[in-house]
N, C-alpha and C positions, 0 to 999 in steps of 0.2 A: 731659354728655359725659364718658365715661371716657377717660382718657388712659393710654396704655401708655408706661411709662418704661423706659428701658434703663440698665443700669449702665454706668459707664465701663469701657472695655477689653474689652467683649464684642462689639462691632460687627465683623462679618465672620467670626465663629467658624464659622458653617455653611459658608461658602465655603472656609475652610481645611480643615475636615473633609472636604468633598467632594474637594478637591484631593488629599488623602491617600488616599481610597478609590478614586478612578478608576484609578490604576496597578495596584492590587491586583485590581480587577475585570477590567481588561484582561488581566492575566497569567493569571487563572483562565480567562477566555474563550478566550485563545490556547491554553492547555493542553488545553482541551476540544476545540477545533477540531483540534489536532494529533493527539490520541488518536483522534478520529473518522477522520481521513485515514489513519492507520497501520492501523487496523482494517479500513477499507474496502479499502485496498490489499492487505492480506493475503488477504481473501476474493476480490478480483478476480484476484490472482495465482494463487491455487489454481484458480479457475474457468478462467482462460486456459490454464494448463498442462494441466489435465484435458481441456479441449476440444481443444487441439492434439494431445495424445497420442491421444485417441480418434479423431480424424480421420486421423491418420497410421497408426494401427493398422488402420483399415479400408481402407488402400491408397492414401490421398492422398499426394502428394509432400510431402517435408519443407517445402519453401518455401511451398507452398499451405497446409499445416497451420499453419505459423508465422503466416502472414497471417490465417488464421481466428482463431487465438488472440489476436493483436494487435487484431483488430477487435472483440473482446469487451470491451476495456478502454477506459476514458475516457482521452483523449489527454493530460490533465494529468499523468498518471503516467509518461509516456514509456516505454511497454512494450517490453521486449526478450524475444522468445520464441525458444527454440532447440529443435529436434527432431532426434533421431538414432535410428538403430537401435541396440539394445543399451543399455548404460549410457552416460551422458554423459561421465563421466570416471572415473578411478581414485582420485580424491582422498578418497573416503570420505564426502563431504558428501551426495552424492546417494543416493537409495534404490537398493538393488540387488535383483535378481531371481535366485532360485535357478534356474540353467539346467536342472536336471533336471526341473523341473515345467513349464517353458514352452519351446516350441521357439524362438520368436523374440520379442523384446520391443522396444518403442518407448519412448524416454524423452523427456520434455519438461521444460524449465526456463523459468519465467517470472520475470523480474526487473522490478520496478516501482520507480521513483524517487519517493518521497513528498516533495513540495516543502514546505519549512518554512513553516508557516502558510498554505499554499496559494499563496504568491507565489514561493517558491524563492529561497533565499539560498545562494550557493555555499559549500560546506563544512558547511552545516547540514542539507542534505537527507539523507534516510534511505532505504536500499534494502531492499525486501522481496523475497525469493526463495522460490519454491515449486517443488517437483519432483513429477513424476508418472511412473510406469512402468506400461505396459499391455502385455498380450500382443497380438501381431499376430493379426488374425482374417481369414478369407477372405470 
């Protein structure tokens, strides 16, 4: 029978190496999850603002269009959708429309809160905002 002998002082080395790797692997997995959530929220916010602006431009009331926009988003992101005729504000952050080319315009803003690692830690959450401006149609 062959016998495996261990040198003194090497017992438990694999356990120590594993304990060192687990936090690094968890950090990398958390970063991947957070990047996915931010990317998904950006796409969802764009879709929600576009949908709300489209519905409002077809004559739907602002509150109904906001509700339609919110309904398009997963509730984990706590969506806020705002629809108005014309530009949303004069802050310069929102897109603007040249009034000479369009009679009336409808603006929509969708803001989604991305929870930190999907669980939400106050102060570490990230907001994604997207704007859409569409001409009113009959």
